[in-house]
C-alpha positions as CSV (number, residue, x, y, z in Angstrom):
1,M,129.7,78.1,120.0
2,G,128.3,81.5,119.3
3,L,130.5,82.1,116.3
4,F,130.1,79.1,115.0
5,W,126.1,79.9,114.6
6,R,127.1,83.5,113.3
7,V,128.8,81.5,110.5
8,L,126.3,78.8,110.2
9,I,123.1,81.6,108.5
10,I,125.9,83.8,106.7
11,L,126.9,81.2,104.6
12,P,123.3,80.4,102.5
13,L,124.2,83.9,101.6
14,F,127.1,84.1,99.8
15,F,127.1,79.9,98.5
16,A,123.2,79.3,97.5
17,Y,122.3,78.7,93.8
18,V,119.1,78.2,92.7
19,N,118.5,76.7,89.4
20,G,117.0,79.2,86.7
21,E,113.6,78.2,85.8
22,H,110.5,79.5,83.7
23,F,106.9,77.6,83.7
24,T,106.2,76.2,80.3
25,Y,103.4,76.2,78.8
26,P,101.2,74.1,77.0
27,S,101.0,75.8,73.2
28,R,97.1,76.5,72.4
29,H,98.0,76.3,68.6
30,P,100.3,73.9,67.9
31,G,102.1,74.6,65.1
32,K,100.4,77.8,64.1
33,A,103.3,80.5,65.0
34,E,105.8,78.4,62.6
35,L,103.2,78.9,59.2
36,A,103.8,82.7,59.2
37,G,106.9,83.5,60.6
38,F,106.9,83.7,63.9
39,K,109.5,80.9,64.8
40,G,108.5,80.3,68.7
41,P,110.9,81.3,71.7
42,D,113.1,78.3,71.4
43,T,114.5,80.2,67.4
44,L,114.7,83.9,68.2
45,A,117.7,86.5,68.3
46,T,119.9,86.2,71.8
47,D,118.9,89.9,72.3
48,G,116.2,89.8,74.6
49,G,113.6,88.0,72.7
50,G,115.1,84.0,73.6
51,F,115.8,81.5,76.2
52,F,119.3,82.0,77.6
53,S,121.6,79.5,79.1
54,G,121.5,82.4,81.4
55,P,119.8,86.0,81.0
56,L,121.7,88.6,79.8
57,V,123.1,91.7,81.9
58,V,123.7,95.0,80.1
59,D,124.8,98.3,81.6
60,N,124.1,100.4,79.7
61,D,125.5,100.2,76.1
62,A,128.6,98.1,77.6
63,T,129.2,94.0,75.6
64,A,125.7,91.9,76.5
65,T,127.2,89.3,78.4
66,I,125.8,86.2,79.4
67,G,124.8,86.3,83.5
68,N,123.6,83.9,85.9
69,Q,119.9,82.5,86.0
70,G,119.9,81.2,89.9
71,G,120.3,82.5,93.3
72,T,123.3,83.2,94.5
73,T,123.0,86.5,96.9
74,E,125.5,89.2,97.6
75,V,124.9,92.3,99.3
76,T,125.9,95.7,97.7
77,V,126.2,98.9,98.9
78,G,126.1,102.3,96.7
79,K,128.6,105.3,96.6
80,P,126.8,108.2,97.3
81,E,127.8,111.8,95.5
82,D,124.3,113.7,94.9
83,D,123.0,115.3,99.1
84,T,120.1,115.4,97.7
85,L,119.3,111.7,96.1
86,V,121.6,109.8,97.0
87,A,121.6,107.5,100.3
88,S,122.9,109.9,103.5
89,L,122.5,110.3,107.0
90,D,121.0,112.8,108.9
91,N,121.5,114.5,112.1
92,D,119.2,112.1,113.4
93,G,120.9,108.8,112.2
94,I,118.0,108.2,109.5
95,R,117.9,107.0,105.8
96,Y,116.5,108.9,103.5
97,A,117.0,107.1,100.1
98,N,118.3,103.6,100.2
99,L,120.6,101.6,98.7
100,I,121.7,98.7,100.4
101,E,119.7,96.1,99.2
102,A,120.6,91.7,98.8
103,A,121.0,91.8,95.6
104,T,120.6,88.2,93.4
105,T,121.1,86.5,89.9
106,F,117.4,84.7,90.1
107,K,115.8,86.1,87.1
108,G,112.1,85.8,87.8
109,S,109.3,83.1,87.4
110,W,106.0,83.2,86.2
111,E,103.4,81.2,86.8
112,L,100.3,80.8,85.0
113,F,96.9,82.0,87.0
114,L,93.9,81.9,84.6
115,E,93.6,79.3,81.6
116,N,90.6,81.9,80.9
117,G,91.0,85.9,82.0
118,G,87.4,85.5,79.9
119,V,88.0,88.8,78.4
120,S,91.1,89.6,77.0
121,A,92.7,92.6,79.2
122,M,92.6,96.1,77.1
123,H,91.9,97.6,80.1
124,L,93.1,96.9,83.4
125,I,93.1,97.9,87.1
126,L,94.0,96.9,90.5
127,L,90.5,98.7,92.5
128,P,92.1,99.1,96.1
129,K,90.7,97.4,99.6
130,I,88.4,94.5,98.0
131,N,91.9,93.7,95.9
132,Q,89.9,92.7,92.7
133,A,91.7,93.5,88.9
134,L,88.9,95.5,86.6
135,V,89.8,94.0,83.4
136,F,87.5,95.5,79.8
137,D,87.7,95.8,76.5
138,A,85.5,97.2,74.3
139,T,81.6,95.8,73.0
140,V,82.0,96.4,69.7
141,W,83.4,92.7,69.5
142,K,80.2,91.4,70.6
143,I,82.0,88.0,71.5
144,S,84.7,87.5,74.4
145,K,85.1,83.9,76.4
146,I,82.5,84.8,78.9
147,K,79.0,85.0,79.0
148,L,76.6,87.7,81.3
149,P,74.9,86.1,84.2
150,G,71.3,86.4,82.7
151,P,69.1,89.1,81.5
152,P,68.9,91.6,80.4
153,C,71.8,91.3,77.5
154,R,73.0,94.1,75.7
155,H,71.1,95.3,72.6
156,V,72.8,96.5,69.8
157,E,73.2,100.1,69.0
158,G,71.6,100.9,65.2
159,T,70.8,96.4,64.9
160,N,68.0,94.2,65.8
161,E,71.1,91.8,67.5
162,E,71.1,91.4,70.9
163,D,75.0,90.6,72.9
164,C,74.7,88.3,75.6
165,F,78.4,88.0,76.1
166,A,80.9,89.9,79.2
167,H,82.8,92.9,77.9
168,S,84.1,93.7,82.1
169,V,85.0,91.2,84.2
170,L,86.3,92.1,88.3
171,M,89.0,88.9,88.5
172,D,89.8,87.6,92.2
173,I,93.8,88.6,92.1
174,E,94.1,85.5,94.4
175,T,91.3,83.1,93.6
176,G,91.3,83.8,90.0
177,K,87.3,83.8,90.7
178,L,85.5,85.9,87.8
179,R,82.6,88.0,88.3
180,P,81.4,89.0,84.7
181,L,80.2,93.5,84.9
182,R,77.9,94.7,82.7
183,L,79.0,97.6,79.8
184,N,76.0,99.5,76.8
185,Y,79.1,102.3,75.9
186,D,81.9,101.5,74.0
187,T,84.6,101.5,75.8
188,W,87.5,100.5,73.1
189,C,90.9,102.6,74.0
190,S,89.3,105.0,77.0
191,S,91.1,106.2,79.8
192,G,90.4,106.3,83.8
193,G,92.4,106.2,86.9
194,L,90.7,106.4,91.0
195,D,89.1,108.9,92.6
196,I,89.7,109.7,96.5
197,N,87.6,107.0,97.4
198,G,88.9,104.5,95.3
199,R,86.1,104.2,92.6
200,L,86.8,104.2,89.1
201,V,86.2,107.0,86.6
202,S,86.7,105.7,83.3
203,T,86.3,108.7,80.3
204,G,85.7,108.3,76.3
205,G,86.4,105.0,74.3
206,F,84.5,104.1,71.1
207,N,81.6,105.5,69.3
208,N,78.4,105.8,71.8
209,G,80.7,105.4,74.6
210,S,83.6,107.6,73.4
211,D,81.8,111.0,74.9
212,T,80.8,108.8,78.3
213,V,81.9,108.9,81.6
214,R,81.2,105.5,83.4
215,I,82.5,104.6,87.6
216,L,82.7,101.4,89.3
217,D,82.3,101.6,93.3
218,L,84.2,99.3,95.5
219,C,81.1,96.8,96.7
220,D,80.6,92.4,95.8
221,T,77.9,94.2,93.3
222,C,78.2,97.0,92.5
223,D,78.4,97.7,88.5
224,W,79.1,100.4,85.8
225,K,77.2,103.4,85.9
226,E,77.1,104.8,82.8
227,Y,76.7,108.6,81.8
228,P,77.2,109.1,77.8
229,G,77.4,112.8,76.5
230,A,79.5,113.9,80.2
231,L,81.9,115.2,77.9
232,A,81.8,117.9,75.3
233,N,84.7,116.4,73.0
234,G,84.7,111.8,72.2
235,R,87.4,110.8,73.7
236,W,89.0,107.5,71.7
237,Y,92.5,107.5,72.0
238,A,93.4,109.5,75.0
239,T,94.6,110.2,78.7
240,Q,93.1,111.2,82.1
241,V,95.2,112.6,84.5
242,T,94.6,113.2,88.3
243,L,95.5,115.8,89.5
244,G,96.6,117.7,93.2
245,D,92.5,118.7,94.2
246,G,91.4,115.1,93.7
247,K,89.6,116.1,89.9
248,F,90.7,114.6,86.5
249,M,92.2,115.9,82.9
250,V,91.4,114.2,80.1
251,F,93.7,115.0,77.1
252,G,93.4,114.3,73.9
253,G,91.7,111.6,71.4
254,R,91.7,110.6,68.1
255,D,90.5,114.1,65.7
256,F,90.5,116.2,69.5
257,P,93.4,117.8,70.1
258,T,92.1,119.6,72.7
259,Y,91.7,118.8,77.0
260,E,88.8,119.2,79.2
261,F,88.6,118.2,83.5
262,V,86.1,115.5,84.6
263,P,82.7,116.3,85.6
264,P,81.4,115.6,88.6
265,E,78.7,112.3,88.7
266,G,75.6,113.3,86.8
267,K,76.8,116.0,85.2
268,K,77.6,117.1,81.6
269,N,80.3,119.7,79.8
270,T,79.6,122.2,77.5
271,H,81.5,123.3,74.3
272,Q,82.3,126.1,76.6
273,D,84.3,123.7,79.5
274,V,86.9,122.9,76.0
275,V,90.6,123.8,75.8
276,D,92.3,124.0,72.1
277,F,95.5,122.2,72.7
278,N,97.8,123.5,69.9
279,F,100.2,121.1,71.2
280,L,98.4,118.4,69.6
281,V,98.1,119.9,66.2
282,E,101.7,120.1,66.4
283,T,102.9,116.4,67.0
284,H,100.3,115.4,64.9
285,D,102.2,113.1,62.2
286,P,100.7,111.6,59.1
287,V,99.4,108.6,61.1
288,E,99.4,110.3,64.6
289,N,102.2,108.8,66.4
290,N,100.5,111.5,69.2
291,L,97.4,109.7,70.4
292,Y,97.4,108.4,74.3
293,P,100.0,111.0,75.3
294,F,102.4,110.3,77.9
295,V,100.8,113.0,80.9
296,Y,102.3,113.7,84.4
297,L,101.4,115.6,87.3
298,S,104.3,117.5,88.6
299,T,105.2,117.9,91.4
300,D,104.6,121.5,92.1
301,G,100.7,121.3,90.5
302,N,101.9,121.5,86.3
303,I,101.1,119.2,83.8
304,F,103.8,116.9,82.1
305,I,103.2,115.8,78.3
306,F,104.5,114.5,76.2
307,A,103.9,113.9,72.6
308,N,105.2,112.7,69.4
309,N,108.2,114.0,70.1
310,R,108.4,117.0,71.7
311,S,106.7,117.3,75.9
312,V,105.4,120.7,77.6
313,I,104.6,121.8,80.6
314,L,101.3,123.3,81.3
315,N,99.0,125.1,83.5
316,P,96.0,123.8,84.3
317,K,94.8,127.0,86.3
318,T,95.9,129.4,83.5
319,H,96.3,127.2,80.9
320,K,99.1,128.1,78.9
321,I,102.4,126.0,78.2
322,I,104.5,127.6,80.4
323,H,107.7,126.1,79.3
324,E,108.8,123.1,76.1
325,F,112.1,121.1,76.5
326,P,114.0,119.7,74.2
327,V,113.1,117.0,71.0
328,L,113.6,113.4,72.7
329,P,116.0,112.1,69.0
330,N,115.9,108.2,67.2
331,G,111.6,108.0,66.5
332,A,108.0,108.2,67.7
333,R,107.1,107.2,71.4
334,N,103.0,108.0,71.2
335,Y,100.2,105.7,69.9
336,P,100.6,103.9,67.0
337,A,104.8,103.6,67.3
338,S,103.9,103.3,70.6
339,G,106.9,103.4,73.3
340,S,105.9,103.3,77.1
341,A,107.4,105.6,79.4
342,C,106.3,106.2,83.4
343,L,107.1,109.0,86.2
344,L,110.2,107.1,88.1
345,P,110.1,106.9,91.7
346,I,109.5,110.1,93.8
347,I,111.6,110.0,97.0
348,L,111.1,112.2,100.0
349,K,113.2,113.1,103.1
350,P,112.1,113.3,106.6
351,N,110.8,116.4,107.5
352,E,110.6,117.8,103.8
353,D,111.1,121.2,103.3
354,R,112.5,121.3,99.7
355,S,110.8,123.6,97.4
356,V,110.4,121.6,94.0
357,I,110.8,118.3,94.8
358,P,112.4,116.3,92.0
359,A,110.4,113.8,88.7
360,E,112.0,112.2,86.5
361,I,110.2,110.7,83.4
362,L,111.0,107.4,82.1
363,I,110.1,106.4,77.8
364,C,111.3,103.5,76.3
365,G,111.2,102.3,72.9
366,G,108.5,103.5,70.0
367,A,109.0,103.1,67.0
368,P,110.7,105.2,63.4
369,H,107.3,107.6,62.4
370,N,106.4,105.7,59.1
371,A,106.0,102.5,61.3
372,F,102.3,102.3,61.0
373,E,102.9,103.5,57.2
374,K,105.0,100.7,56.1
375,A,102.9,97.6,58.7
376,D,99.4,98.5,58.0
377,L,99.0,100.8,55.1
378,Q,101.6,99.3,52.4
379,R,101.4,95.6,51.1
380,P,103.3,93.2,51.1
381,K,103.3,94.8,54.9
382,V,106.8,96.1,56.2
383,F,107.3,95.7,59.5
384,L,110.7,98.4,60.7
385,P,112.6,97.3,63.9
386,G,111.1,99.4,67.2
387,S,113.8,101.4,69.1
388,C,116.6,100.0,71.5
389,D,116.3,103.2,73.7
390,C,115.6,104.5,76.9
391,A,115.6,108.3,77.6
392,R,115.3,110.0,81.5
393,L,114.6,113.8,82.1
394,D,113.9,115.5,85.1
395,F,111.2,118.0,84.3
396,T,111.1,119.8,87.4
397,K,114.3,121.3,86.1
398,R,114.2,123.5,83.3
399,D,116.6,123.4,82.2
400,S,116.8,119.3,82.0
401,K,118.2,117.6,79.2
402,W,117.7,113.6,77.9
403,N,119.9,111.4,79.0
404,I,119.4,108.9,77.0
405,F,120.6,105.2,76.5
406,N,120.3,101.7,74.9
407,M,117.6,99.1,77.0
408,P,118.7,95.2,75.8
409,S,116.9,95.0,71.8
410,A,114.1,97.2,70.6
411,R,111.1,97.1,72.4
412,L,107.7,98.3,71.3
413,L,104.0,97.6,72.7
414,G,105.2,97.1,75.9
415,D,104.7,98.0,80.0
416,M,106.8,99.8,82.4
417,A,105.3,99.1,86.1
418,V,107.3,100.4,88.8
419,L,108.1,97.8,91.4
420,P,107.6,98.4,95.2
421,T,111.5,98.5,95.4
422,G,111.1,102.0,92.5
423,D,112.7,99.3,90.0
424,V,111.0,99.1,86.9
425,L,110.2,96.0,85.3
426,I,109.8,96.6,80.8
427,V,107.3,94.0,79.9
428,N,105.5,92.8,77.2
429,G,105.5,93.9,72.8
430,A,106.7,93.4,70.1
431,K,110.5,94.3,68.4
432,T,109.2,94.5,65.2
433,G,106.4,96.9,63.4
434,S,103.8,99.5,64.5
435,A,100.5,99.2,67.5
436,G,97.7,98.2,64.6
437,W,95.3,95.1,63.9
438,D,97.9,92.7,63.0
439,D,101.1,95.0,62.1
440,A,103.4,93.6,65.0
441,R,106.5,90.8,64.7
442,E,108.8,89.3,66.9
443,P,107.3,89.2,70.0
444,N,109.9,90.2,73.4
445,L,109.4,87.4,75.4
446,N,111.9,88.8,77.5
447,P,111.1,91.5,80.5
448,V,113.7,93.6,81.1
449,L,114.8,95.1,84.9
450,Y,116.0,98.5,84.7
451,K,117.7,99.8,88.6
452,F,116.5,102.6,89.5
453,Q,120.2,104.3,91.3
454,T,119.8,107.1,92.3
455,D,124.0,107.3,93.0
456,G,125.0,109.1,89.6
457,T,125.8,106.1,88.7
458,S,125.1,104.0,85.1
459,P,121.6,102.9,84.2
460,K,121.8,98.8,84.7
461,F,119.4,96.3,83.2
462,T,119.0,93.0,83.3
463,V,116.9,90.5,81.0
464,L,114.8,88.7,82.9
465,N,113.4,84.7,81.9
466,P,110.7,84.8,79.8
467,S,107.4,84.1,79.5
468,N,106.4,81.5,76.6
469,I,103.3,83.7,76.0
470,P,103.9,86.6,73.1
471,R,101.9,89.4,74.8
472,M,102.3,91.7,71.2
473,Y,99.5,94.9,70.9
474,H,96.8,95.1,74.0
475,S,99.0,93.9,76.5
476,S,98.5,95.3,79.9
477,F,99.8,94.5,83.9
478,A,98.9,95.0,87.4
479,V,101.4,95.6,90.5
480,L,100.1,93.4,93.7
481,P,100.5,93.6,96.9
482,D,102.6,90.6,97.3
483,A,104.6,92.5,95.1
484,K,104.0,89.8,92.0
485,V,103.3,91.3,88.5
486,L,99.9,90.1,87.0
487,I,101.0,90.3,83.4
488,A,97.6,90.0,80.6
489,G,96.6,90.7,77.6
490,S,97.2,90.7,74.4
491,N,94.8,91.0,70.8
492,T,96.6,92.3,67.7
493,N,92.8,90.9,66.0
494,P,89.6,93.0,65.4
495,G,87.2,91.0,67.3
496,Y,87.6,87.2,69.1
497,L,90.4,84.9,66.7
498,D,92.1,81.8,68.1
499,D,93.4,80.9,65.0
500,A,95.2,84.0,63.8
501,L,99.0,84.1,64.2
502,F,98.9,85.7,67.5
503,P,95.1,84.6,68.8
504,T,93.1,86.6,70.8
505,E,95.0,86.2,74.5
506,V,93.0,85.2,77.8
507,R,95.3,83.1,79.7
508,V,96.7,85.5,82.5
509,E,99.9,85.0,83.6
510,K,101.6,86.1,87.5
511,F,105.2,87.1,87.2
512,S,107.5,87.0,90.2
513,P,110.2,89.1,90.1
514,H,114.0,89.3,90.8
515,Y,113.9,90.0,94.7
516,L,111.1,86.6,95.1
517,D,114.0,85.2,95.3
518,P,113.2,82.6,97.9
519,N,117.1,83.1,98.7
520,L,115.9,86.1,99.9
521,A,112.5,84.7,101.2
522,M,114.2,86.1,105.7
523,F,114.2,89.8,104.3
524,R,110.4,89.7,103.7
525,Q,108.5,91.5,107.1
526,E,104.7,91.2,107.9
527,I,103.4,94.6,108.4
528,I,100.7,93.5,111.1
529,A,97.5,95.9,109.6
530,E,96.0,96.7,112.5
531,K,98.8,97.8,114.1
532,S,99.3,100.5,110.9
533,D,98.2,104.1,110.8
534,N,95.7,103.0,106.8
535,K,94.2,107.3,107.1
536,L,96.3,110.1,106.2
537,K,96.0,113.5,105.9
538,Y,99.1,115.3,103.9
539,G,103.0,116.2,106.1
540,Q,101.1,113.4,108.9
541,K,103.1,111.7,111.3
542,F,102.4,108.0,111.2
543,T,103.6,104.5,112.5
544,V,104.2,101.2,110.4
545,Q,104.5,98.2,112.0
546,I,106.6,95.2,111.5
547,R,107.4,92.2,111.8
548,G,110.1,89.1,111.0
549,S,113.0,87.5,112.1
550,G,116.7,88.8,113.3
551,V,117.1,92.2,113.9
552,I,116.5,94.7,111.7
553,D,119.6,97.3,110.2
554,Q,117.1,100.3,109.8
555,Q,119.5,101.7,107.1
556,K,118.4,98.8,105.3
557,L,114.8,100.0,105.5
558,Q,112.6,101.8,103.1
559,V,108.7,102.4,102.9
560,T,107.4,103.3,99.1
561,I,104.0,103.9,98.8
562,Y,101.9,103.6,95.4
563,S,99.2,104.7,93.0
564,P,97.7,101.3,91.1
565,P,97.9,102.6,87.2
566,F,95.0,102.7,84.6
567,V,97.1,100.8,81.9
568,T,96.6,100.1,78.1
569,H,98.3,100.6,75.2
570,G,101.3,100.8,77.3
571,I,100.6,104.1,78.8
572,C,99.9,103.3,82.7
573,M,97.9,106.7,83.7
574,N,98.5,107.8,87.1
575,Q,100.9,104.6,87.6
576,R,102.6,106.8,91.0
577,L,105.3,105.7,93.5
578,I,106.9,107.4,96.4
579,Q,109.5,106.6,98.8
580,L,108.5,108.1,102.5
581,G,110.2,109.7,105.2
582,I,111.8,108.2,108.1
583,L,111.1,109.8,110.9
584,E,112.1,107.2,113.7
585,F,112.4,103.5,113.9
586,N,111.4,101.7,117.0
587,K,113.2,98.9,118.1
588,D,111.5,95.4,119.6
589,V,108.4,97.1,120.6
590,T,107.5,93.4,121.4
591,P,109.7,90.5,120.1
592,N,110.4,90.0,116.2
593,T,108.2,93.6,116.4
594,N,108.9,96.8,115.2
595,N,107.3,100.2,114.7
596,I,108.2,103.0,111.6
597,V,107.4,106.1,112.2
598,L,106.7,107.7,108.3
599,Q,105.9,111.0,107.3
600,A,102.9,111.4,104.6
601,P,103.5,113.5,101.6
602,M,103.5,117.0,102.1
603,N,100.6,118.3,99.4
604,G,98.5,116.9,96.9
605,N,101.0,117.6,93.4
606,I,103.2,114.8,95.7
607,A,100.7,112.7,96.4
608,Q,97.4,112.8,95.3
609,P,94.6,112.4,97.1
610,G,93.1,108.3,97.2
611,Y,94.4,105.3,97.4
612,Y,97.8,103.3,97.8
613,M,99.9,100.4,98.5
614,L,102.2,100.8,101.8
615,F,105.0,98.6,101.1
616,V,107.8,97.8,103.1
617,N,110.7,96.8,101.9
618,Y,114.4,95.5,103.8
619,N,117.4,95.3,102.2
620,G,115.6,95.8,98.0
621,V,113.1,92.6,99.2
622,P,109.0,93.7,100.0
623,C,107.4,92.8,102.9
624,L,105.0,90.1,101.8
625,R,101.9,92.0,101.7
626,S,101.3,95.0,101.4
627,I,98.3,97.2,103.1
628,W,96.2,99.6,101.3
629,I,96.4,103.7,103.2
630,Q,94.3,106.0,102.1
631,I,95.0,109.8,102.0
632,L,92.7,112.5,102.3
633,P,92.4,116.2,101.1
């Protein structure tokens, strides 16, 4: 009889099937898209931009094949090769890099979360503890889809006008409730990051906001605090990075090939605080292509900076470039060519003692160096094809070279969300053109899943189910505590326009990735927050308690911490996912309840101080809800 019940439980894993479905939205502008050459999702070519009987599954640059949209489940196990990265057991039999996961042919699903998010999400970040998404665009438009709750309205500088629209909102990620916030200094194309206490520190913007530092605290009644003149240079299209001690640096911006440290609240930088950075002069094309550089803190405390097609390592203490990597070919990657990038997961072992922890960047998409010139400056406009390639590079190794491979379709203006499992969701964007007003065509409606693999096998892409909403220039995302992904934004227009080819988009969606296949729900663990440690010191041993049905195989457990990024223009500032080393696994401390003993990262160069979402993944399936932890300096 025991065998009978085991078979009865296991069989659905192999034979269950879920019909692939995606949410279909009524068109906001019936017939409008067809007027100017956008044929709509049903008629796009089947290279990642349209609807399929089954999404494409592409392994490296191999021939694409049609896959199943259903939810058939199987278990796959990687083949270990490199003992510094692969799934392996230490002397105590504990896994430090998980490769066993439940696989599924489920291609994700979409839901419309909000019909009107109030503000088009040019900038987006999830705020810790309060679980609200902060959304803002620019005051220059003097209009949005939501009004301020009452006076005072914003006085429009240099005019007698008053602007009573909100340009920033807090969005409850569960209920969708919006709270308008007041802004006086323009945030158009600004930058930002979370400080140690979870507050957003935002820098730069346009005109009167270009030298502004602004701070948003975490409370039910908090509003923006703005400090104009705090920066010594204007920072429009600049990148902000958090250092290992929690301080911020801000790099570049239009007409300012420099960088500076962000001053403490209420203080102001002088020109003596600005450092000239000739690398941003050298990488400047006639149409720029080096704005919003990709900037990441390395695990050794140095700074990796990528601009246009070149990349360097900068020592932030000596202000010296200590290494330059080979040029990445095949076009430009930064604004306005606007590829996207992310830091791949940092994998730690139990009792971590390596002198160098590998850190690797993934860059995908972009456009030819002259794409902006053709689309924005030439008449009639010409929309050049975007890049189809991706590239990886471990920037902790001075002899690293780019590993270049193809993704299923061209993409620019896209976003790269690092999921709780370490896989990367490539979403949003277009296939042709450039960043800029009305400068891109052919929305890429299909997200693509990039499997981050640590066993040395070829990269693997899977094309997922499409949205019906084009997300072009000025789109954004946020990874949520329930492991869904919030998708918002898209505005190719200089203002709020409803009758454009691609209207100003205020609808907000949620995407459920592959691991939220209903057939995998049995693997989702519950973190018992009140029994789990949530304030940590570097290197500390700490405990997370989980509850779930069935017996847990510790070799299939993976614990990750995720720092929410500041997302804008295809760049995800400070996005960081770290897989923690599991020291102990204590089964059945109470029925169906287990304790995982973990080690916090060893220092702030691996994980900057501040707030992280902690996820427990079992069989490659994230827990029901993450918890917030704070790493203290």
